[in-house]
VODO-808226 format. One line per 4 residues: their letters; for each residue x, y, z of N, C-alpha, C. Coordinates in nm, 4 decimals. Layout:
A	X:Y:Z:X:Y:Z:X:Y:Z  ...
This chain:
MHKF	1.8790:-0.4928:-10.0731:1.8688:-0.3706:-9.9951:1.7638:-0.3851:-9.8846  1.6517:-0.4431:-9.9211:1.5458:-0.4636:-9.8214:1.5936:-0.5539:-9.7089  1.6702:-0.6557:-9.7457:1.7224:-0.7476:-9.6443:1.8220:-0.6765:-9.5537  1.9011:-0.5852:-9.6120:1.9989:-0.5125:-9.5315:1.9306:-0.4234:-9.4292
RTQL	1.8210:-0.3500:-9.4721:1.7496:-0.2637:-9.3798:1.6887:-0.3433:-9.2642  1.6370:-0.4597:-9.2958:1.5751:-0.5430:-9.1923:1.6779:-0.5838:-9.0878  1.7978:-0.6237:-9.1344:1.9028:-0.6618:-9.0385:1.9484:-0.5422:-8.9562  1.9540:-0.4239:-9.0208:1.9975:-0.3037:-8.9495:1.8989:-0.2663:-8.8398
LATA	1.7681:-0.2739:-8.8707:1.6668:-0.2425:-8.7694:1.6698:-0.3418:-8.6546  1.6904:-0.4686:-8.6846:1.6974:-0.5698:-8.5795:1.8162:-0.5475:-8.4885  1.9293:-0.5085:-8.5506:2.0491:-0.4820:-8.4701:2.0280:-0.3619:-8.3795  1.9643:-0.2580:-8.4336:1.9385:-0.1383:-8.3528:1.8452:-0.1699:-8.2373
ATVV	1.7420:-0.2492:-8.2618:1.6480:-0.2854:-8.1551:1.7182:-0.3635:-8.0447  1.8110:-0.4505:-8.0857:1.8852:-0.5297:-7.9864:1.9721:-0.4398:-7.9007  2.0398:-0.3398:-7.9675:2.1259:-0.2478:-7.8924:2.0442:-0.1664:-7.7933  1.9265:-0.1179:-7.8356:1.8412:-0.0397:-7.7457:1.7952:-0.1236:-7.6272
ALSS	1.7576:-0.2491:-7.6529:1.7123:-0.3367:-7.5452:1.8229:-0.3630:-7.4456  1.9446:-0.3881:-7.4952:2.0575:-0.4141:-7.4050:2.0934:-0.2899:-7.3249  2.0857:-0.1719:-7.3864:2.1166:-0.0480:-7.3152:2.0156:-0.0222:-7.2047  1.8871:-0.0503:-7.2329:1.7830:-0.0303:-7.1315:1.8033:-0.1235:-7.0130
AAYA	1.8395:-0.2491:-7.0427:1.8625:-0.3454:-6.9350:1.9811:-0.3039:-6.8488  2.0863:-0.2555:-6.9135:2.2047:-0.2133:-6.8383:2.1735:-0.0932:-6.7517  2.0937:-0.0004:-6.8063:2.0563:0.1182:-6.7272:1.9716:0.0789:-6.6071  1.8797:-0.0165:-6.6307:1.7948:-0.0613:-6.5205:1.8769:-0.1300:-6.4124
ADMP	1.9793:-0.2048:-6.4542:2.0639:-0.2734:-6.3554:2.1445:-0.1741:-6.2741  2.1796:-0.0596:-6.3354:2.2589:0.0402:-6.2632:2.1753:0.1295:-6.1725  2.0421:0.1269:-6.1846:1.9572:0.2133:-6.1013:1.9583:0.1660:-5.9563  1.9635:0.2567:-5.8577:1.9603:0.2158:-5.7162:1.8245:0.1556:-5.6809
VKAA	1.8309:0.0476:-5.6002:1.7088:-0.0191:-5.5547:1.6537:0.0555:-5.4345  1.5267:0.0895:-5.4356:1.4648:0.1628:-5.3255:1.4503:0.0725:-5.2035  1.5088:0.1160:-5.0902:1.5060:0.0337:-4.9687:1.3645:0.0290:-4.9116  1.3348:-0.0865:-4.8455:1.2045:-0.1013:-4.7789:1.1962:-0.0048:-4.6607
PPPP	1.0786:0.0496:-4.6340:1.0669:0.1433:-4.5213:1.0979:0.0748:-4.3885  1.1662:0.1446:-4.2954:1.2006:0.0827:-4.1660:1.0743:0.0514:-4.0862  1.0801:-0.0537:-4.0003:0.9633:-0.0853:-3.9175:0.9343:0.0286:-3.8205  0.8097:0.0486:-3.7843:0.7775:0.1570:-3.6902:0.8444:0.1344:-3.5553
VAPV	0.8948:0.2422:-3.4951:0.9626:0.2354:-3.3663:0.8596:0.2471:-3.2547  0.8641:0.1499:-3.1642:0.7705:0.1533:-3.0524:0.7994:0.2745:-2.9642  0.6967:0.3443:-2.9194:0.7208:0.4622:-2.8350:0.7848:0.4244:-2.7021  0.8814:0.5037:-2.6560:0.9498:0.4808:-2.5298:0.8693:0.5479:-2.4177
INWT	0.8344:0.4702:-2.3155:0.7558:0.5223:-2.2041:0.8428:0.6122:-2.1175  0.7941:0.7293:-2.0865:0.8612:0.8192:-1.9939:0.7716:0.8387:-1.8725  0.8286:0.8217:-1.7519:0.7504:0.8234:-1.6290:0.7430:0.9610:-1.5645  0.8029:1.0613:-1.6248:0.7992:1.1951:-1.5669:0.6592:1.2552:-1.5776
GFYA	0.6093:1.3074:-1.4660:0.4804:1.3754:-1.4696:0.3969:1.3507:-1.3460  0.2821:1.4181:-1.3407:0.1882:1.4052:-1.2301:0.0938:1.2873:-1.2538  0.0417:1.2316:-1.1452:-0.0562:1.1240:-1.1555:-0.1490:1.1265:-1.0344  -0.2639:1.0627:-1.0493:-0.3595:1.0437:-0.9407:-0.4145:0.9028:-0.9527
GLQV	-0.4520:0.8442:-0.8392:-0.4970:0.7055:-0.8442:-0.5903:0.6677:-0.7319  -0.6492:0.5499:-0.7457:-0.7356:0.4890:-0.6455:-0.6838:0.3497:-0.6161  -0.7006:0.3023:-0.4918:-0.6537:0.1701:-0.4522:-0.7498:0.1075:-0.3519  -0.7481:-0.0268:-0.3462:-0.8295:-0.1011:-0.2499:-0.7543:-0.2296:-0.2157
GGAS	-0.7740:-0.2778:-0.0937:-0.7035:-0.3996:-0.0524:-0.7405:-0.4380:0.0889  -0.6423:-0.4926:0.1613:-0.6652:-0.5388:0.2975:-0.5609:-0.4850:0.3929  -0.5981:-0.4768:0.5217:-0.5078:-0.4285:0.6261:-0.5185:-0.5184:0.7477  -0.4081:-0.5340:0.8201:-0.4082:-0.6127:0.9437:-0.3366:-0.5357:1.0532
FDPS	-0.3849:-0.5559:1.1779:-0.3343:-0.4838:1.2945:-0.3188:-0.5851:1.4066  -0.1986:-0.5945:1.4645:-0.1721:-0.6990:1.5635:-0.0927:-0.6424:1.6812  -0.1542:-0.5558:1.7629:-0.0823:-0.4997:1.8780:-0.0812:-0.5968:1.9958  -0.0040:-0.5640:2.0958:-0.0061:-0.6345:2.2241:-0.0302:-0.5309:2.3327
CHSN	-0.0535:-0.5761:2.4563:-0.0764:-0.4789:2.5631:-0.0114:-0.5245:2.6935  0.0082:-0.4288:2.7816:0.0644:-0.4537:2.9144:-0.0086:-0.3612:3.0114  -0.0650:-0.4184:3.1167:-0.1446:-0.3366:3.2080:-0.0991:-0.3549:3.3521  -0.1547:-0.2709:3.4412:-0.1248:-0.2834:3.5842:-0.2409:-0.3473:3.6607
FFTV	-0.3379:-0.4072:3.5904:-0.4494:-0.4716:3.6593:-0.4026:-0.5872:3.7461  -0.3079:-0.6648:3.6934:-0.2672:-0.7871:3.7633:-0.2021:-0.7566:3.8982  -0.1538:-0.6339:3.9177:-0.0941:-0.6001:4.0468:-0.2009:-0.5862:4.1549  -0.3260:-0.5686:4.1141:-0.4371:-0.5535:4.2077:-0.5162:-0.6830:4.2191
DEGF	-0.5426:-0.7448:4.1054:-0.6240:-0.8660:4.1039:-0.5627:-0.9634:4.0037  -0.4716:-1.0476:4.0499:-0.4035:-1.1405:3.9606:-0.5038:-1.2300:3.8895  -0.4823:-1.2442:3.7623:-0.5670:-1.3306:3.6815:-0.6786:-1.2568:3.6130  -0.7101:-1.1382:3.6588:-0.8203:-1.0640:3.5979:-0.7614:-0.9528:3.5131
DPCF	-0.7175:-0.9878:3.3945:-0.6436:-0.8936:3.3122:-0.6553:-0.9354:3.1659  -0.6992:-0.8477:3.0775:-0.7112:-0.8856:2.9364:-0.5775:-0.9014:2.8656  -0.4694:-0.8532:2.9275:-0.3377:-0.8628:2.8643:-0.2597:-0.9863:2.9088  -0.3052:-1.0559:3.0133:-0.2375:-1.1756:3.0614:-0.3397:-1.2888:3.0640
QDFE	-0.3155:-1.3915:2.9880:-0.4179:-1.4932:2.9678:-0.3750:-1.6309:3.0174  -0.3001:-1.6343:3.1231:-0.2546:-1.7650:3.1726:-0.2765:-1.7801:3.3234  -0.3769:-1.7110:3.3773:-0.4062:-1.7235:3.5192:-0.5307:-1.8090:3.5404  -0.5283:-1.8860:3.6468:-0.6410:-1.9742:3.6777:-0.7641:-1.8934:3.7172
GAVH	-0.8790:-1.9367:3.6693:-1.0041:-1.8716:3.7033:-1.0463:-1.7630:3.6068  -0.9594:-1.7285:3.5118:-0.9922:-1.6244:3.4147:-1.0317:-1.6880:3.2823  -1.1359:-1.6361:3.2196:-1.1810:-1.6814:3.0884:-1.1615:-1.5664:2.9905  -1.0846:-1.5921:2.8877:-1.0496:-1.4873:2.7928:-1.1231:-1.5078:2.6610
SGSL	-1.1601:-1.3989:2.5971:-1.2252:-1.4046:2.4661:-1.1841:-1.2828:2.3853  -1.2025:-1.2931:2.2553:-1.1661:-1.1831:2.1677:-1.0163:-1.1691:2.1512  -0.9751:-1.0672:2.0796:-0.8341:-1.0416:2.0530:-0.8164:-0.8971:2.0098  -0.7014:-0.8401:2.0421:-0.6702:-0.7072:1.9924:-0.6363:-0.7087:1.8438
SSSS	-0.6016:-0.8261:1.7909:-0.5699:-0.8364:1.6490:-0.6966:-0.8181:1.5660  -0.6823:-0.7537:1.4508:-0.7974:-0.7308:1.3644:-0.7511:-0.7163:1.2198  -0.8445:-0.7305:1.1281:-0.8188:-0.7103:0.9856:-0.9383:-0.6403:0.9238  -0.9157:-0.5754:0.8116:-1.0214:-0.4953:0.7514:-0.9891:-0.4668:0.6057
VIGG	-1.0924:-0.4315:0.5303:-1.0735:-0.3750:0.3970:-1.0153:-0.2349:0.4119  -0.9315:-0.1959:0.3174:-0.8754:-0.0616:0.3166:-0.8849:-0.0065:0.1756  -0.9120:0.1228:0.1627:-0.9215:0.1818:0.0300:-0.9139:0.3322:0.0363  -0.8686:0.3936:-0.0723:-0.8559:0.5381:-0.0748:-0.7969:0.5871:-0.2045
GKIG	-0.7267:0.7015:-0.1966:-0.6701:0.7620:-0.3157:-0.5330:0.8199:-0.2899  -0.4652:0.8578:-0.3998:-0.3307:0.9142:-0.3900:-0.3081:1.0139:-0.5014  -0.2139:1.1044:-0.4812:-0.1633:1.1940:-0.5849:-0.0117:1.1946:-0.5740  0.0562:1.2107:-0.6875:0.2015:1.2076:-0.6833:0.2660:1.2677:-0.8063
YDFQ	0.3980:1.2726:-0.8027:0.4775:1.3208:-0.9153:0.6034:1.2365:-0.9252  0.6391:1.1937:-1.0470:0.7603:1.1166:-1.0731:0.8505:1.1929:-1.1687  0.9811:1.1675:-1.1556:1.0799:1.2248:-1.2473:1.1771:1.1138:-1.2884  1.1896:1.0926:-1.4193:1.2772:0.9869:-1.4708:1.4095:1.0467:-1.5178
FWSH	1.5213:0.9831:-1.4791:1.6530:1.0304:-1.5185:1.7476:0.9113:-1.5294  1.8658:0.9351:-1.5861:1.9642:0.8287:-1.6093:1.8991:0.7090:-1.6790  1.8136:0.7370:-1.7751:1.7465:0.6371:-1.8588:1.6424:0.5542:-1.7856  1.6797:0.4902:-1.6729:1.5892:0.3949:-1.6095:1.5484:0.4309:-1.4666
VVAG	1.6123:0.5292:-1.4053:1.5851:0.5603:-1.2654:1.4649:0.6558:-1.2555  1.3737:0.6221:-1.1665:1.2544:0.7042:-1.1450:1.2461:0.7398:-0.9968  1.2379:0.8683:-0.9663:1.2226:0.9164:-0.8294:1.0982:1.0039:-0.8225  1.0314:1.0014:-0.7070:0.9109:1.0812:-0.6966:0.8628:1.0963:-0.5546
VVGE	0.7499:1.1649:-0.5410:0.6826:1.1833:-0.4121:0.5357:1.1486:-0.4306  0.4715:1.1015:-0.3222:0.3311:1.0633:-0.3291:0.2655:1.0894:-0.1943  0.1432:1.1377:-0.1980:0.0607:1.1524:-0.0786:-0.0603:1.0620:-0.0904  -0.0944:0.9934:0.0188:-0.2010:0.8927:0.0134:-0.2900:0.9018:0.1367
FDWT	-0.4200:0.8754:0.1156:-0.5153:0.8701:0.2258:-0.6047:0.7482:0.2057  -0.6248:0.6717:0.3164:-0.7060:0.5496:0.3087:-0.8023:0.5426:0.4261  -0.9216:0.4901:0.3986:-1.0181:0.4573:0.5028:-1.0100:0.3090:0.5341  -1.0289:0.2744:0.6601:-1.0299:0.1350:0.7020:-1.1119:0.1254:0.8306
HLKG	-1.1254:0.0044:0.8835:-1.1933:-0.0116:1.0124:-1.1298:-0.1293:1.0861  -1.0178:-0.0991:1.1517:-0.9456:-0.1975:1.2309:-0.9899:-0.1846:1.3762  -1.0469:-0.2891:1.4318:-1.0946:-0.2835:1.5690:-1.0802:-0.4195:1.6344  -1.0098:-0.4225:1.7486:-0.9928:-0.5455:1.8247:-1.0229:-0.5240:1.9709
TSQT	-1.0860:-0.6238:2.0338:-1.1203:-0.6156:2.1758:-1.0842:-0.7456:2.2443  -1.0075:-0.7340:2.3513:-0.9727:-0.8485:2.4346:-1.0486:-0.8363:2.5662  -1.1165:-0.9444:2.6046:-1.2003:-0.9401:2.7250:-1.1678:-1.0562:2.8177  -1.1738:-1.0266:2.9467:-1.1535:-1.1279:3.0500:-1.2741:-1.1288:3.1434
TDTF	-1.3272:-1.2461:3.1664:-1.4328:-1.2633:3.2675:-1.3805:-1.3542:3.3773  -1.4399:-1.3411:3.4952:-1.3939:-1.4130:3.6138:-1.4947:-1.5217:3.6485  -1.4487:-1.6460:3.6496:-1.5390:-1.7571:3.6817:-1.5870:-1.7507:3.8258  -1.5121:-1.6807:3.9127:-1.5519:-1.6696:4.0536:-1.6399:-1.5464:4.0792
DPGA	-1.6605:-1.4668:3.9770:-1.7423:-1.3455:3.9918:-1.8246:-1.3284:3.8640  -1.9276:-1.4109:3.8450:-2.0054:-1.4073:3.7205:-2.0618:-1.2676:3.6936  -2.0495:-1.2266:3.5684:-2.0982:-1.0944:3.5278:-1.9913:-0.9888:3.5225  -1.8825:-1.0083:3.5936:-1.7734:-0.9115:3.5901:-1.6901:-0.9322:3.4640
ALTA	-1.6568:-0.8233:3.3992:-1.5792:-0.8319:3.2756:-1.4853:-0.7136:3.2644  -1.3648:-0.7417:3.2213:-1.2633:-0.6400:3.2009:-1.2229:-0.6428:3.0536  -1.2233:-0.5269:2.9861:-1.1939:-0.5228:2.8430:-1.0857:-0.4198:2.8122  -1.0129:-0.4473:2.7053:-0.9182:-0.3523:2.6467:-0.9413:-0.3563:2.4964
SQEI	-0.9461:-0.2411:2.4315:-0.9755:-0.2385:2.2880:-0.9021:-0.1246:2.2193  -0.8847:-0.1405:2.0871:-0.8267:-0.0358:2.0032:-0.9012:-0.0306:1.8700  -0.9060:0.0898:1.8121:-0.9781:0.1092:1.6861:-0.9047:0.2115:1.6004  -0.8930:0.1819:1.4697:-0.8302:0.2718:1.3715:-0.9225:0.2813:1.2508
DWLA	-0.9532:0.4049:1.2074:-1.0461:0.4245:1.0965:-0.9830:0.4875:0.9726  -0.8596:0.5374:0.9816:-0.7983:0.5957:0.8626:-0.6458:0.5967:0.8752  -0.5804:0.6046:0.7620:-0.4351:0.6149:0.7528:-0.4007:0.7190:0.6469  -0.2951:0.7946:0.6710:-0.2456:0.8908:0.5730:-0.0933:0.8849:0.5705
SARG	-0.0344:0.9183:0.4568:0.1118:0.9149:0.4482:0.1613:1.0120:0.3421  0.2851:1.0578:0.3605:0.3597:1.1343:0.2616:0.4916:1.0610:0.2425  0.5166:1.0126:0.1197:0.6296:0.9218:0.0978:0.7136:0.9639:-0.0232  0.8374:0.9188:-0.0215:0.9207:0.9253:-0.1395:0.9173:0.7919:-0.2126
RLGW	0.9443:0.7948:-0.3433:0.9519:0.6718:-0.4232:1.0832:0.6722:-0.5014  1.1456:0.5550:-0.5106:1.2662:0.5390:-0.5915:1.2594:0.4042:-0.6595  1.2677:0.4041:-0.7930:1.2498:0.2785:-0.8638:1.3317:0.2690:-0.9912  1.3148:0.1567:-1.0586:1.3846:0.1252:-1.1831:1.2796:0.0872:-1.2866
AFDN	1.2815:0.1569:-1.4007:1.1807:0.1362:-1.5048:1.2359:0.0491:-1.6165  1.1574:-0.0511:-1.6545:1.1838:-0.1325:-1.7730:1.0762:-0.0966:-1.8758  1.0966:0.0189:-1.9431:0.9992:0.0711:-2.0381:0.8661:0.0982:-1.9674  0.7648:0.0088:-1.9835:0.6332:0.0359:-1.9252:0.6109:-0.0340:-1.7915
VLFY	0.7152:-0.0909:-1.7307:0.7050:-0.1556:-1.5998:0.8016:-0.0859:-1.5042  0.7515:-0.0537:-1.3852:0.8319:0.0149:-1.2838:0.8269:-0.0631:-1.1535  0.9438:-0.0969:-1.0982:0.9547:-0.1556:-0.9656:1.0153:-0.0498:-0.8727  0.9580:-0.0347:-0.7523:1.0030:0.0756:-0.6675:0.9962:0.0396:-0.5195
ATGG	1.0759:0.1127:-0.4415:1.0687:0.1123:-0.2956:1.0137:0.2481:-0.2530  0.9472:0.2503:-0.1368:0.8850:0.3742:-0.0915:0.8907:0.3833:0.0603  0.8940:0.5038:0.1130:0.8977:0.5233:0.2578:0.8782:0.6687:0.2933  0.8343:0.6918:0.4175:0.8145:0.8288:0.4602:0.7458:0.8385:0.5946
VAWT	0.6600:0.9394:0.6094:0.5911:0.9703:0.7339:0.4443:0.9314:0.7212  0.3874:0.8788:0.8319:0.2478:0.8360:0.8321:0.1739:0.8969:0.9508  0.0424:0.9085:0.9357:-0.0431:0.9621:1.0420:-0.1683:0.8757:1.0554  -0.2227:0.8703:1.1761:-0.3488:0.8008:1.1994:-0.4092:0.8491:1.3299
EIKS	-0.5291:0.8026:1.3586:-0.5950:0.8273:1.4868:-0.6257:0.6922:1.5500  -0.5749:0.6696:1.6721:-0.5968:0.5431:1.7424:-0.6825:0.5688:1.8655  -0.7941:0.4986:1.8723:-0.8822:0.5065:1.9890:-0.8551:0.3849:2.0766  -0.8000:0.4079:2.1945:-0.7676:0.3011:2.2894:-0.8561:0.3157:2.4128
SIAF	-0.9080:0.2044:2.4630:-0.9967:0.2130:2.5791:-0.9813:0.0917:2.6691  -1.0125:0.1132:2.7969:-1.0191:0.0050:2.8950:-1.1454:0.0257:2.9780  -1.2034:-0.0830:3.0268:-1.3263:-0.0706:3.1064:-1.3437:-0.1946:3.1922  -1.4032:-0.1736:3.3099:-1.4400:-0.2831:3.3984:-1.5904:-0.2748:3.4256
VPGP	-1.6602:-0.3818:3.3875:-1.8028:-0.3928:3.4155:-1.8181:-0.4812:3.5383  -1.8744:-0.4315:3.6465:-1.8784:-0.5099:3.7706:-1.9829:-0.6208:3.7665  -1.9602:-0.7198:3.8511:-2.0586:-0.8248:3.8723:-2.1650:-0.7796:3.9709  -2.2610:-0.8676:4.0041:-2.3720:-0.8292:4.0941:-2.3260:-0.7830:4.2316
DDVV	-2.2178:-0.8367:4.2807:-2.1740:-0.8040:4.4163:-2.0616:-0.7017:4.4199  -2.0224:-0.6483:4.3031:-1.9094:-0.5553:4.2990:-1.9569:-0.4112:4.3142  -1.8699:-0.3313:4.3731:-1.8943:-0.1870:4.3787:-1.7902:-0.1120:4.2955  -1.6935:-0.1857:4.2422:-1.5869:-0.1251:4.1627:-1.6300:-0.1200:4.0164
AFSG	-1.6135:-0.0058:3.9551:-1.6403:0.0097:3.8119:-1.5581:0.1268:3.7609  -1.5012:0.1129:3.6418:-1.4250:0.2228:3.5836:-1.4166:0.2041:3.4325  -1.3888:0.3116:3.3642:-1.3659:0.3075:3.2195:-1.2847:0.4301:3.1791  -1.2087:0.4161:3.0740:-1.1277:0.5270:3.0249:-1.0949:0.5085:2.8788
QNTS	-1.0788:0.6196:2.8073:-1.0472:0.6145:2.6642:-0.9462:0.7209:2.6299  -0.8572:0.6856:2.5380:-0.7568:0.7792:2.4902:-0.7633:0.7820:2.3373  -0.8025:0.8953:2.2825:-0.8010:0.9143:2.1370:-0.6763:0.9929:2.1020  -0.5855:0.9270:2.0308:-0.4530:0.9841:2.0066:-0.4267:0.9954:1.8568
HRTG	-0.3877:1.1146:1.8127:-0.3421:1.1332:1.6753:-0.1928:1.1024:1.6709  -0.1599:0.9992:1.5979:-0.0241:0.9463:1.6008:0.0514:0.9801:1.4723  0.1816:1.0073:1.4880:0.2742:1.0217:1.3760:0.3734:0.9076:1.3811  0.3912:0.8393:1.2702:0.4802:0.7236:1.2675:0.5547:0.7146:1.1362
AVAG	0.6021:0.5959:1.1069:0.6802:0.5706:0.9860:0.6057:0.4739:0.8948  0.6370:0.4810:0.7666:0.5799:0.3893:0.6690:0.6888:0.3520:0.5687  0.6907:0.2254:0.5264:0.7896:0.1780:0.4296:0.7311:0.0590:0.3549  0.7813:0.0371:0.2352:0.7336:-0.0768:0.1572:0.7829:-0.0714:0.0147
GGFE	0.7073:-0.1327:-0.0744:0.7459:-0.1374:-0.2141:0.6303:-0.1824:-0.3010  0.6531:-0.1766:-0.4316:0.5471:-0.2167:-0.5232:0.5938:-0.2165:-0.6667  0.4972:-0.2325:-0.7558:0.5239:-0.2281:-0.8989:0.4107:-0.1516:-0.9676  0.4404:-0.1006:-1.0864:0.3410:-0.0291:-1.1654:0.3578:-0.0704:-1.3113
YRFT	0.2467:-0.1047:-1.3763:0.2488:-0.1491:-1.5155:0.1586:-0.0594:-1.5986  0.2151:0.0087:-1.6966:0.1379:0.0993:-1.7817:0.0890:0.0231:-1.9045  -0.0412:-0.0015:-1.9079:-0.0957:-0.0730:-2.0241:-0.1493:0.0236:-2.1295  -0.1532:0.1530:-2.0995:-0.1699:0.2583:-2.1985:-0.0766:0.3713:-2.1565
PNVS	-0.0510:0.4694:-2.2443:0.0391:0.5790:-2.2044:-0.0079:0.6544:-2.0811  -0.1378:0.6530:-2.0509:-0.1897:0.7323:-1.9399:-0.2396:0.6509:-1.8214  -0.2655:0.5220:-1.8382:-0.3273:0.4409:-1.7341:-0.2343:0.3275:-1.6938  -0.2183:0.3081:-1.5631:-0.1301:0.2022:-1.5134:-0.1987:0.1239:-1.4025
FVGE	-0.1573:-0.0012:-1.3883:-0.2040:-0.0914:-1.2824:-0.0961:-0.0962:-1.1751  -0.1355:-0.0890:-1.0464:-0.0401:-0.0760:-0.9360:-0.0668:-0.1825:-0.8306  0.0398:-0.2441:-0.7804:0.0331:-0.3327:-0.6645:0.1335:-0.2864:-0.5612  0.0924:-0.2833:-0.4325:0.1783:-0.2228:-0.3300:0.1603:-0.2912:-0.1952
LLWY	0.2718:-0.3092:-0.1225:0.2727:-0.3590:0.0153:0.3381:-0.2529:0.1035  0.2705:-0.2200:0.2164:0.3224:-0.1167:0.3057:0.3175:-0.1631:0.4501  0.4171:-0.1196:0.5263:0.4210:-0.1377:0.6718:0.4126:-0.0014:0.7377  0.3222:0.0124:0.8359:0.3099:0.1340:0.9156:0.3473:0.1023:1.0602
GFGT	0.4237:0.1888:1.1240:0.4597:0.1718:1.2641:0.4254:0.2955:1.3449  0.3500:0.2765:1.4559:0.3059:0.3899:1.5364:0.3444:0.3787:1.6841  0.4428:0.2982:1.7167:0.4969:0.2954:1.8521:0.4006:0.2429:1.9561  0.3907:0.3123:2.0696:0.3074:0.2692:2.1818:0.2025:0.3745:2.2148
NTAS	0.0997:0.3311:2.2871:-0.0091:0.4200:2.3260:-0.0646:0.3712:2.4596  -0.1162:0.4605:2.5436:-0.1652:0.4232:2.6763:-0.3060:0.4759:2.6991  -0.3908:0.3915:2.7574:-0.5238:0.4316:2.8018:-0.5319:0.4138:2.9529  -0.5872:0.5135:3.0227:-0.5955:0.5097:3.1693:-0.7388:0.5358:3.2150
AFCS	-0.7706:0.4835:3.3325:-0.9033:0.5048:3.3911:-0.8883:0.5244:3.5404  -0.9525:0.6290:3.5936:-0.9494:0.6578:3.7363:-1.0688:0.5898:3.8038  -1.0405:0.5140:3.9094:-1.1453:0.4408:3.9808:-1.1664:0.5055:4.1176  -1.2763:0.5823:4.1295:-1.3036:0.6531:4.2547:-1.3547:0.5603:4.3640
TCGG	-1.4108:0.4452:4.3250:-1.4679:0.3535:4.4241:-1.3684:0.2489:4.4708  -1.2462:0.2582:4.4263:-1.1452:0.1619:4.4723:-1.0216:0.2352:4.5224  -1.0459:0.3357:4.6045:-0.9356:0.4049:4.6688:-0.8648:0.5055:4.5826  -0.9271:0.5500:4.4755:-0.8633:0.6492:4.3897:-0.7515:0.5924:4.3049
TTYS	-0.7569:0.4635:4.2751:-0.6536:0.3994:4.1936:-0.6721:0.4346:4.0466  -0.5631:0.4583:3.9773:-0.5655:0.4777:3.8326:-0.5146:0.3517:3.7654  -0.6004:0.2895:3.6875:-0.5623:0.1705:3.6121:-0.5208:0.2133:3.4715  -0.4221:0.1479:3.4167:-0.3744:0.1850:3.2827:-0.3310:0.0613:3.2046
TQFN	-0.3415:0.0748:3.0744:-0.2958:-0.0288:2.9822:-0.2104:0.0366:2.8751  -0.0926:-0.0185:2.8543:-0.0055:0.0298:2.7475:-0.0172:-0.0642:2.6290  -0.0492:-0.0090:2.5132:-0.0618:-0.0867:2.3901:0.0688:-0.0746:2.3119  0.1268:-0.1896:2.2803:0.2571:-0.1944:2.2138:0.2447:-0.2524:2.0732
HQDI	0.3537:-0.2394:1.9976:0.3626:-0.2983:1.8623:0.2425:-0.2571:1.7780  0.2173:-0.1283:1.7724:0.1047:-0.0781:1.6932:0.1461:-0.0682:1.5462  0.1662:-0.1843:1.4861:0.2102:-0.1952:1.3471:0.0939:-0.2390:1.2596  0.0833:-0.1809:1.1429:-0.0218:-0.2132:1.0470:0.0434:-0.2571:0.9163
LTGT	-0.0048:-0.3643:0.8585:0.0396:-0.4112:0.7278:-0.0758:-0.3967:0.6288  -0.0458:-0.3425:0.5116:-0.1485:-0.3261:0.4090:-0.0987:-0.3811:0.2754  -0.1901:-0.4338:0.1993:-0.1636:-0.4766:0.0620:-0.2762:-0.4277:-0.0262  -0.2446:-0.3536:-0.1310:-0.3478:-0.2936:-0.2149:-0.3179:-0.3134:-0.3633
LGVN	-0.4245:-0.3093:-0.4419:-0.4176:-0.3032:-0.5875:-0.4918:-0.1786:-0.6308  -0.4427:-0.1144:-0.7362:-0.5072:0.0096:-0.7772:-0.4780:0.0470:-0.9210  -0.5315:0.1622:-0.9597:-0.5149:0.2171:-1.0947:-0.4715:0.3621:-1.0809  -0.3689:0.4001:-1.1576:-0.3221:0.5381:-1.1626:-0.3499:0.5976:-1.2999
YRF	-0.3840:0.7248:-1.3023:-0.3967:0.7979:-1.4287:-0.2893:0.9046:-1.4335  -0.2114:0.9050:-1.5420:-0.1000:0.9979:-1.5570:-0.1380:1.1089:-1.6550  -0.1101:1.2325:-1.6111:-0.1484:1.3499:-1.6894:-0.0376:1.3899:-1.7868
């Protein structure tokens, strides 16, 4: 009898163990938690930024001086007896700030508007002296100290990287001047300046990289075009003649790097 009970208990223990194993095999296995989803960058919103870089200005000029005294003209440098120095071309540091708004749609397309203001100091002077009249000098010069623009932006976003084209209206102030400093034996002298507030066009492109949700790094190239400008001077000691110089190709190229903060 004792042997029978022992076998019965062993059989029952085996049945319980097998039932537990079968139940465990039928239990659903808990799936591993999914990996965290990286946040999707959205470019919609307001932003403000600062930028710094370089600017270049390379105008040309055409004057009526040569009709009176051939060879003595800062705009024509191939006449015998004239010594030329300087250049209307100039380059400068440029820097300023911007504010704008972007709107993202169709998943990757970003459109927006931006206003920008920059300080610079572009100044070039072309001078001609006469080897036959020592001390006499004729100069033409231009100077630009600031640029402003209101532009549209249209780009394509690859998550946190945006490539865009931009264009719009630009403004600046151009100071143009001409002057004749007489030699010891001259009685002719004149000078004139034209300070002109110009409206022109601006176009270019750039990229923006957001290394945090609110802060981005920006690189941009822009072309500004301001047409032509004229400076005139009345000479009372030379028969009431008005001398003038027309400055052409008043184009400015800028390249800047900056940081934007998005609200």
